[in-house]
C-alpha positions in Angstrom: -54.5 19.5 70.1 -55.5 22.8 68.6 -51.9 23.5 67.7 -51.6 20.1 66.0 -54.8 20.7 64.1 -53.6 24.2 63.0 -50.2 22.7 61.8 -52.1 20.0 59.9 -54.3 22.6 58.2 -51.4 24.8 57.3 -49.5 21.8 55.9 -52.6 20.7 53.9 -53.0 24.2 52.5 -49.3 24.4 51.6 -49.4 21.0 49.9 -52.6 22.1 48.0 -50.8 25.3 46.9 -47.8 23.3 45.6 -50.0 20.9 43.7 -52.0 23.8 42.3 -48.8 25.4 41.0 -47.4 22.1 39.7 -50.6 21.3 37.8 -51.0 24.7 36.1 -51.1 24.7 32.3 -47.8 25.9 30.9 -48.3 27.5 27.5 -45.5 29.0 25.4 -45.3 32.7 25.1 -45.4 34.4 21.7 -41.7 35.1 22.0 -41.0 31.4 21.8 -42.3 31.1 18.2 -39.4 30.9 15.7 -39.0 33.5 13.0 -40.5 31.3 10.3 -42.6 32.0 7.2 -45.4 29.5 7.1 -45.2 26.9 4.2 -48.7 25.4 3.5 -47.1 22.8 1.2 -45.1 21.4 4.0 -48.1 21.8 6.2 -50.0 19.4 4.0 -47.1 16.9 4.4 -47.4 17.2 8.2 -51.1 16.9 8.0 -50.9 13.4 6.4 -48.0 12.4 8.5 -50.0 13.2 11.6 -53.2 11.5 10.4 -55.4 14.5 11.2 -58.2 13.3 9.0 -58.3 9.8 10.6 -59.8 11.3 13.8 -61.2 14.7 12.8 -63.0 13.8 9.6 -66.3 11.9 9.6 -65.9 8.2 10.1 -65.5 6.4 6.8 -64.9 9.7 4.9 -63.3 9.3 1.5 -61.5 11.6 -0.9 -62.3 15.3 -0.6 -64.5 14.6 2.5 -61.4 13.7 4.4 -60.5 17.3 4.4 -63.7 18.3 6.1 -62.5 18.2 9.7 -65.8 18.7 11.6 -64.9 16.1 14.2 -67.4 14.0 16.1 -65.8 10.6 15.9 -66.2 8.8 19.3 -63.3 6.9 21.0 -64.5 4.7 23.9 -61.6 4.1 26.4 -61.3 2.9 30.0 -61.3 6.6 31.0 -64.5 7.4 29.2 -65.6 8.4 25.7 -63.6 11.1 23.9 -65.0 12.9 20.9 -62.7 14.3 18.2 -63.3 18.1 18.0 -64.0 20.3 15.0 -60.6 21.6 13.8 -61.9 23.1 10.5 -61.3 26.8 9.9 -64.9 27.6 10.9 -64.6 30.7 13.1 -67.3 29.6 15.6 -67.4 25.8 15.6 -63.8 25.2 14.6 -60.4 26.8 15.0 -60.7 29.6 12.5 -59.9 32.2 15.0 -56.8 30.5 16.4 -53.4 32.0 15.9 -50.3 30.0 15.1 -49.3 30.2 18.8 -52.7 28.7 19.7 -52.1 25.6 17.6 -48.5 25.3 18.8 -49.7 25.4 22.4 -52.4 22.8 21.7 -50.1 20.4 19.9 -46.9 20.8 21.9 -48.1 21.8 25.4 -51.6 20.3 25.4 -53.1 23.7 26.4 -56.2 25.3 24.8 -56.4 29.0 23.8 -58.4 29.5 27.0 -55.6 28.0 29.1 -57.1 24.6 29.9 -55.4 21.3 29.7 -56.3 19.0 26.8 -56.7 15.3 27.5 -53.8 13.2 26.1 -56.3 11.3 23.9 -55.1 14.2 21.7 -51.5 12.9 21.2 -49.5 16.0 22.3 -47.2 13.6 24.2 -45.8 12.8 20.7 -46.4 16.1 19.0 -44.2 17.8 21.6 -41.2 16.2 19.6 -42.2 17.9 16.4 -40.4 21.0 15.0 -42.4 24.1 15.9 -41.9 25.2 12.4 -43.8 22.2 11.2 -46.7 23.1 13.4 -46.8 26.6 12.1 -46.8 25.2 8.5 -49.7 22.9 9.5 -51.6 25.9 10.8 -51.3 27.5 7.4 -52.6 24.4 5.6 -55.5 23.9 8.0 -56.7 27.4 7.2 -57.0 26.4 3.5 -59.5 23.6 4.2 -63.3 23.8 4.1 -65.1 25.3 7.1 -67.5 22.9 8.9 -70.1 24.5 11.2 -70.9 21.3 13.2 -70.1 22.1 16.9 -67.7 19.8 18.8 -69.2 17.3 21.2 -68.2 17.4 24.8 -66.3 14.4 26.2 -68.3 11.9 28.3 -66.0 11.2 31.2 -66.7 9.9 34.7 -65.2 11.3 37.9 -62.3 11.8 38.5 -61.2 11.8 34.9 -63.5 14.8 34.2 -61.2 17.0 36.4 -58.7 18.5 34.0 -56.4 20.1 36.5 -55.0 16.6 37.4 -53.6 16.4 33.8 -50.9 18.8 34.9 -49.4 15.9 37.0 -49.7 13.5 34.0 -47.8 16.0 31.9 -45.0 16.3 34.5 -44.5 12.5 34.1 -45.0 12.0 30.4 -44.8 15.3 28.4 -41.2 15.0 27.4 -39.7 16.5 24.1 -36.6 14.2 24.3 -36.4 11.4 21.8 -37.5 8.0 23.0 -34.9 6.0 21.1 -31.2 7.0 21.6 -29.2 7.1 18.3 -25.5 7.5 17.8 -24.5 11.0 16.8 -23.4 9.6 13.4 -26.5 7.6 12.8 -27.6 7.8 9.2 -29.7 10.8 8.4 -32.5 8.5 7.1 -32.8 6.8 10.5 -32.8 10.2 12.3 -35.5 11.4 9.9 -37.5 8.3 10.6 -37.2 8.9 14.4 -38.4 12.4 13.9 -41.5 11.2 12.0 -42.4 8.1 14.1 -41.8 9.7 17.6 -43.3 13.0 16.6 -46.0 13.8 14.0 -46.6 10.2 13.1 -47.2 9.4 16.9 -46.9 5.7 16.2 -46.1 5.0 19.8 -49.5 6.2 20.9 -51.1 3.0 19.7 -48.2 0.5 19.5 -46.7 1.1 23.0 -48.4 -0.4 26.1 -49.8 2.0 28.8 -50.0 1.9 32.5 -53.1 2.4 34.7 -53.0 6.2 34.3 -52.6 6.0 30.5 -48.8 6.8 30.5 -46.7 5.0 27.8 -44.3 2.3 29.0 -41.2 3.5 27.1 -39.3 0.4 28.2 -41.6 -1.5 25.8 -41.6 1.1 23.1 -43.5 0.0 20.0 -43.8 -3.6 21.4 -47.6 -3.8 20.9 -50.5 -3.0 23.2 -54.1 -3.5 24.1 -56.4 -1.5 21.8 -57.9 1.5 23.6 -61.2 0.5 22.2 -62.6 -3.0 22.5 -60.6 -6.2 23.1 -58.3 -6.0 20.2 -54.5 -5.9 20.1 -52.2 -3.4 18.4 -49.2 -5.3 17.0 -45.6 -5.2 17.9 -43.7 -3.2 15.3 -40.1 -3.7 16.6 -37.6 -5.8 14.7 -38.1 -8.8 17.0 -38.4 -12.1 15.4 -42.0 -12.3 16.6 -42.8 -8.9 14.9 -41.1 -7.2 12.0 -37.8 -9.1 12.3 -38.5 -11.0 9.1 -39.5 -7.9 7.2 -36.9 -5.9 5.3 -37.0 -2.1 5.3 -38.3 -2.3 1.7 -41.1 -4.5 2.9 -42.1 -2.0 5.6 -42.0 1.0 3.2 -44.1 -0.9 0.6 -46.6 -1.9 3.3 -47.0 1.8 4.3 -47.6 2.7 0.6 -49.8 -0.2 -0.5 -51.2 -1.9 2.6 -49.8 -5.2 1.5 -47.7 -7.4 3.7 -44.7 -9.6 2.5 -47.0 -12.7 2.5 -49.7 -11.0 0.4 -52.1 -10.1 3.2 -53.8 -6.7 3.2 -54.2 -4.1 5.9 -57.4 -3.8 7.8 -59.0 -2.0 10.7 -57.8 1.4 11.8 -54.4 0.8 10.2 -56.1 1.0 6.8 -56.6 4.8 7.3 -53.0 5.1 8.4 -51.8 3.6 5.2 -54.1 5.9 3.3 -52.3 8.8 5.0 -48.8 7.4 4.5 -49.4 6.7 0.9 -49.7 10.4 0.4 -46.2 11.1 1.7 -43.0 11.2 -0.4 -41.3 7.9 -0.7 -38.3 9.3 1.3 -40.5 9.6 4.3 -41.8 6.0 4.2 -38.3 4.8 3.6 -37.1 6.8 6.7 -39.9 5.3 8.8 -38.9 1.8 7.7 -35.2 2.5 8.4 -36.0 3.7 11.9 -38.3 0.7 12.7 -35.5 -1.6 11.7 -33.1 0.3 14.1 -35.2 0.4 17.3 -34.4 -2.2 20.0 -36.3 -5.4 19.4 -39.0 -6.2 22.0 -40.3 -9.7 22.4 -44.0 -10.4 22.0 -46.0 -10.7 25.3 
């Protein structure tokens, strides 16, 4: 019996060691950064594509106040309440002391400068598909914004969701830089550009794709609509199914992203209104690319 207990203890310790190794944060080393001179102008384009102000500016902020990224917005989810952090260039309350590598690791590995896992409420599951050069450009643009001294609020999460180490297992399942939608090698450049935006910085799938019990996206129903993370609302299906965007032309979609007006004259509302505010600041070629991609993804029926 003692030998059996000893074997069980050894097996348990070995299993624990394996899990500990598998769940360790995996940041990039400095050598992984590309040789790239930061372009703040492109960083601003990435900023609006990624909708940074929608979460990190004060709720309801307008105009210049949307560039004050002091955080604080609350997002109540089934896993607890998450608070958007301060990502202004304040050296104490914000990310003013972060290096380019720090931002790359945060956005593409979900790892903090201190080596801790970030929760995927921060959509690094999509940002991992961005070009690293774009993240470096974004870092340069963020440094040009107003510093806000308001400290970040800690998340309010119950057990076991307050144990960050388990996020390493979540990442093994869902942190994947590969494109979600397969395209032919000779697919039009506009559609490929749209995929890069929608699946990467635009992180459209974070809201429009249903999730399982542990918050992982169901990629078999990519962009097919989902339950809203907050409240009882529904996020619409944006595939070209007849129950969704099948009756919209690519021009209709691009115009909606610019103006917030649907083909039947209705206007955007709710959280999507801030998305349109962001998209309206992009070049028309980016909105056209998003529209082309959304018309090219597999249609998914409404459920």
